[in-house]
N, C-alpha and C positions, 0 to 999 in steps of 0.2 A: 870647102866642105869635103871631107873624105868620102870616097865612093862607097866605103864599107859601113857607113852609119846605118843603124837599124831603120831609121825613117826612110833613107834613100833606097835601101834594098827592098823596102815594102812598097814604095810608091813609084819608083822609077819605071817608066813605060806603061804604067797601069792607068786605065780609064777611071776618072773621078768626076762625079757630078756634084756641083755646089749650087744649092738654091740660095737666093739672096746674095749672089756674088757681086752685085753692083753696090752693096752697102759698105760701110766702114770695115767691119770685121771680115766680111766676105771677100773684099778686095785684098786685104792682108793675107788671108788664107790662100787665095788663088796665086798670089805672088810667091808664097812659100812653096806651094805645091809645084809650081813651075821650076823653082830652084831644085826641087827634089826629082825633077824629071818626069812628073806625071803628065798625062794627057787630059787636060781639064775641059769640061763642059760646064757652062753656067746657065742657070735658068732664073730669070728675075724680071721685075719691072725696071724701067729706066732708073738711073741713079737718083736717089731721093734728095740730093743737095746740089748746089752749084756755088763753089767748085765741088767736085767729087773725086775721091781718091781713085775710083775706077777709071775715070777719064785721065787723071794725072799719070796713071801707070800704063795708059794705052792698052788696057786689058781686052778691050773689044776686038782688037786685031791679033791678040796673042793667044787667045783661047777660043773654043767654040762657044760663041755668045748667042744664046737663045732668048730673045725677049719673050716674056710671058708672066702670067699671074698665077700664083698657087691656088687661087680660087677657081681656076679653070681646070677641072679634072681632066678633060679630054686632051688639052694641050700639054699638060704636065705629064700625062701618061705617054703621049707620043714622044716627049723629050726623053723620058726614062728609057723607053724602048730603043730609040735611036742611039742614045749615048752608050748603051750596054755597059753600065758602070760596075766596077768591082767594089767601089766605095762611094757612098753618098753622105755628104754633110748638109744637113737641112738647117740653114740659117735664115731663110726668108721669114720676115716678121715685121709687124708694126712695133718698134722697140721703145717708144717714148711714153713715159708715164703720163705726163701732162697732156699730151695729144690724145691719149686714150680716154680722158674725160670729155674731150670735144668730139671724138669720133669713136664711140664705144662699139657700134655695129661693125665698122670696118676693122677695128682691133680684134674683135672676136672672130670675125669671118676669116681674117688673114691668119691669126695665130692658132686658132683651134681647127677650123675647117681646112685651112691650108695644110696643117699637119695630117689630118685625116686623108686629104687628097694625096699627099706625098706617099703615105704608107699604103693607101689603096692602089696607087699606081705601081708601087713596088710589088705588091701582092699579085696584081693582075698580070704584070709582065712576067713574073716568075723567074727572074734571073737571080742566081745565088750572089749575094753581096753583103757587105758590112755597111750598116746605116747608123749614123750618129745624129740624133736630133738635138738641137741646141735650145736650151731655155735660159733660166736666170736664177740668181739667188733669191729673187723676189717671188718665186713660186711657192715659198713656204708660208704657212699661216703665221704671220709675224706677231709675236707677243712681246716684242721689245725686250727680249731676254738679254742678259749679259753674256750667256754662253752661246757657243756657235751651233748653228743648225746642221744636223746630220741627215743623210739621205733617207733615213727611215722616219724622220719627223713629218708631222701632218702638213699636207699641202693646203694652200688657201689663197689669200690675196685680197687686200682691201679694195684696190682700184681695178678698173677694167683690164689694164695691162697685166698686172700681177696675177689676177685670177685667170686671165686667158692663158698665161704661161703654166699655171697650175693645171688647168684643164688640158693643155697640150701634153703635159706629163702623164695625166691619166689616160689620154688617148694612146700615147706611146706604150704605156704599160698594158693596156687592154689589147692592142694589136700584137704585142709581143706574146702574151699568154694565149691569145685566141688563135693566132695564125702562124707564128714563127718559132715559138719556143721549142716545139717538139722536134724540129729539124734544124736548129741553129748551127749545128756542126757542118751541114752541107747546103743549107738553104740560105735564109736571111738571118743574120745576127744583128739584133737591134739594141742599141744603147742610147743613153741621153747624157748630155753634159750641162751642168748648171754652173755658170760662171759668176764671179763677183762683179764689181763695178769696173768696167773696162775703160781704160783711157789709152791714148797714144796719138801719134801724128796722123793726120789725114781724116780725123773726125771733124766734120763740118756741120753736124746737126744742130738744130735749135733746141733750147732747153736742156742742154748738157753743159755741165760746169766748165770743162776745159775749153771746148770751142767758144763758149760765151766769154771766158776769160781772154782768149786770144783775140776775139773780135773787138772787145772793148779796148784792149791794149793797142791794137792796130789803129783804132780811132783816137787814141790819146785820152780815153775816158776812164773813169773809175769802174772797176769790175762790180757789177750788181750781184750780190750774194743773197739769195732768198731764204736759205735754210742752213745757217752757219754751224749749228750744233749737231746736225745730222751726221751720224757715223756710218762709214761705208768701208767695205773691203776693197780698197783700191788696188788695181793690178794693171800692168802693161798689157796691151792687146796680145802680145806674143805669148804670154803665159797661158791663158786658156786655149789659144790655138794649138800650142804645143801639147796641151792636155788632150784635146780632141784627136790630134794626130797620133798621140801615144796610145789612146784608147783603141782607135781603129787598128793600129799596128798590133796591139796585144790580141785583139780578136782575130785578125788575119793569121797571126802566128799560131794561136791555139787551134784554129781550124786546120791549118796546114799540117800540124803535128797530130791531129786527131784527138786532142785533149778536150773531151766533152765537158768535163767538170770545170775547166778554166773558161771555156766558152760561156757556160752557164753563169759563172761568177762575173764575167766581164760584160755580158749582155744585160746591163742593168744601169741604174742612174749613178752618176759620179759628180761630186762637187769639185770644181777647179777654182780655188781661191788663193789669196796671198798668205804669207805667214802672218801670225797674229799681230805683230807690231806694225803691219801696214793698215790696220783698222784705225783710221783717223777721221776726225770730223772735217767738215767742209772748210771751216775757217783755217784749219791747219794746212789743208791742201792748197788753198789760195795763198797763204803766207809762204809756203815752200816754193810755189810756182813763181812768186814775185822775187825770190832770191835769184832766179835765173833770168828774169825779164822784168826790170823795175817798173813799178806803177803803184796804183792805190786801189783799194776796194771799198765798197759802200754797202753797209748792212741794209738790205731791203726786205727784211722779214715781214711777212703779211699774215696775221692771225686768221684771215679769211681765205687764204689760198687753199687750193685743193689738197687733200691729205696726201702726205708722202711719209714713208716709214722713217722713224727717228733713228733706228739702230738695226744694222744688218751685219752678220758675221757668219762665215762658212767654216765648217770642220772639213779638213782635207785628208783625214787619216786613211780613208778607204782608197783614195788615189795613190797615196804613198805606199800602202802595204800591198795592194793588188797590182799596181801599174809601175811601181818604182818612180813615180812622178812627184816632183815638188817644185815650187817656184824658184826662179833664178835671181831675179832683181828685187831688191827691197824698195821701200817707199821712196826714199830720197833718189835712188837711181832711176826709178820709174818716172818721177817728175822731171828729172834732168834730161832723160832721153826723149821724153814727150816734148818738152819745150825746145830742145835742140832740133827736133824734126821740123817743128813749125818755123823756127827762125831760119834754118838752112834751106827749107823748101822755097822761101821767098826769092832765092837766087836761081831757082830752076833745078833741074837734075833730080826730080822727085823719085824716079824709078831707081837710079843709082843709090840715092840716099836710103830708100826703103830696103833695097836688097842688102846694102851694107849693114843696116841695123839688124836685119834677120841673121846675117852671117856673124856679126859680133855677138849676138845673143846665143847662137848655137855654139860658138867657140868658147864662150864663158861657161855654158852649161857642160860642155865636154871637159873643160879644165877643172870644173868642180866635180867631175866623175859622176855626173847624172847619168844613170843607165840608159835612159831613153835617148840621150844625145850621142851615145857612143856607137 
């Protein structure tokens, strides 16, 4: 990775705080930030799964690891004050739709009040920084449209998880307008990122299609598929993470140049999704996965199962035009790289495998002349 890339020149040697760093996406983000030379602090509950990518990457000994709950305002504020971050990525969340039906109070407390606590901690500490709060494509009021949702579309959510993420977006917008917007050039510049359906190696969560597939194949069993016709914007985990980093980089660059208009434009919500041809149904995803690791699947559709959206699709025009960001890997490549990670991780060397995949992704983005990767 060239020392002159925009991302490395932005993050090298800079203090970065990641909440939810023990989770799937948070662990990948920490590994990428370390490759960029950042000084990373993480604040989170213990890893939510066993195995956990956080442990496989030995991140606990490679960053400043602060155990804590975003529902604890005092502890979170103390962490923000001690870390003195130039950048904050807020990923801490209860991220599973089906679990939100079983644990709605915990879901709202973590996803909504946790966001309030993070932003209140930033406000009370008073350190100038760039903050990117992470939500989801499910934050929109889903009308099962054929067309893609844009950042200005109505927020909503049928289930506790989706509505909690919509509420987190409302909280983010309210804090931005109430406390940060007037001095975003020199104080706190606050943005949010809404990702598509993220897959990739190292996800060990329950009730997610790819980990469920890999566990079934490991056991020599048919893959249980509960919603084969549901369409999702599938993307490799590196795609939205690259978007979050690019967004933070754009805000930092605009602040450094004194460009108040660009800071105002980028201190807002952004969709980070795949190209349109990566919007596929679950049955197609499972079939493609089985091309790389043979097995069978079983339709376990249940008409009485908790509601899950039938169709999701994100428009990414804003990220393309304002940030020069677009996806690198298509649907087939995303599945191939995901399966390859799981297969090769069985032989050990998870840290090397993960770093190599990040470097391959960056090299291909640069070869494609993606501005954010140069």
